[in-house]
C-alpha positions in Angstrom: -59.8 26.7 90.2 -57.4 25.6 87.5 -57.5 27.1 84.0 -56.6 24.7 81.1 -56.2 24.5 77.4 -55.5 21.7 75.0 -53.1 22.9 72.2 -52.0 21.7 68.8 -49.0 23.7 67.6 -48.3 23.7 63.9 -45.2 24.9 61.9 -41.5 24.1 62.3 -41.9 22.8 65.9 -40.2 19.4 65.8 -36.5 19.0 65.9 -36.0 22.5 67.3 -36.2 21.8 71.1 -39.8 22.9 71.4 -40.9 20.2 73.9 -38.0 20.8 76.3 -38.4 24.6 76.0 -42.2 24.6 76.7 -41.7 22.2 79.6 -39.1 24.6 81.1 -41.3 27.6 80.5 -44.3 25.8 82.0 -42.4 24.8 85.1 -41.2 28.4 85.6 -44.8 29.7 85.4 -46.2 27.0 87.7 -48.1 25.4 84.9 -48.7 21.6 84.9 -49.6 19.3 82.1 -47.8 17.5 79.3 -46.3 17.9 75.8 -45.6 15.4 73.0 -44.8 15.3 69.3 -47.4 14.1 66.8 -46.7 12.1 63.7 -48.2 14.8 61.5 -45.3 17.2 62.5 -47.3 19.2 65.1 -46.7 19.4 68.8 -49.6 18.7 71.2 -49.8 20.0 74.7 -52.2 20.2 77.6 -51.5 23.1 79.9 -53.1 23.6 83.3 -52.5 26.9 85.1 -53.4 28.1 88.6 -54.9 31.3 87.1 -55.8 33.0 83.8 -52.6 35.1 83.8 -50.3 32.1 84.0 -52.4 30.4 81.2 -52.1 33.5 79.0 -48.3 33.6 79.7 -47.8 30.0 78.5 -50.0 30.6 75.5 -48.0 33.6 74.5 -44.8 31.6 74.9 -46.3 28.8 72.8 -47.0 31.3 70.0 -43.3 32.2 69.9 -41.6 29.0 70.9 -37.8 28.6 71.2 -35.6 30.5 68.8 -35.3 27.9 66.0 -39.1 27.3 65.9 -41.5 28.9 63.5 -45.0 28.6 64.8 -47.6 29.0 62.1 -50.8 28.5 64.1 -52.1 27.0 67.3 -55.4 25.2 67.6 -56.8 25.4 71.1 -59.8 24.0 72.9 -61.0 23.5 76.4 -60.1 20.0 77.7 -62.8 17.7 79.0 -62.8 16.9 82.8 -61.3 13.5 82.2 -58.3 15.1 80.4 -57.3 17.4 83.3 -53.8 16.6 84.6 -53.0 16.4 88.3 -51.5 19.8 89.1 -49.1 18.1 91.6 -47.7 16.0 88.6 -45.8 19.0 87.2 -45.2 19.2 83.5 -44.3 16.0 81.6 -42.9 15.0 78.2 -45.0 12.2 76.8 -44.0 9.8 74.1 -44.8 10.8 70.5 -48.1 9.8 69.1 
């Protein structure tokens, strides 16, 4: 069973390589999903992990971000069934919204 979270990351998270860095961290942890910038300056991500430990690891990474980021807070919620990504799809960067 896959574990998943929908995240909205707030702070200085755009223009600092956050999306590329979280995608790299997710792939290293075997986490699937996607990430994109939002017009309000936040970053949105859907992370889907094979187990609770991998989900916790990507959440811990998201709270730190890459070196130039300054994460102020993360809103998180459980995604609905229709939002779940295909685990075989890997981790994608989506266009800004």
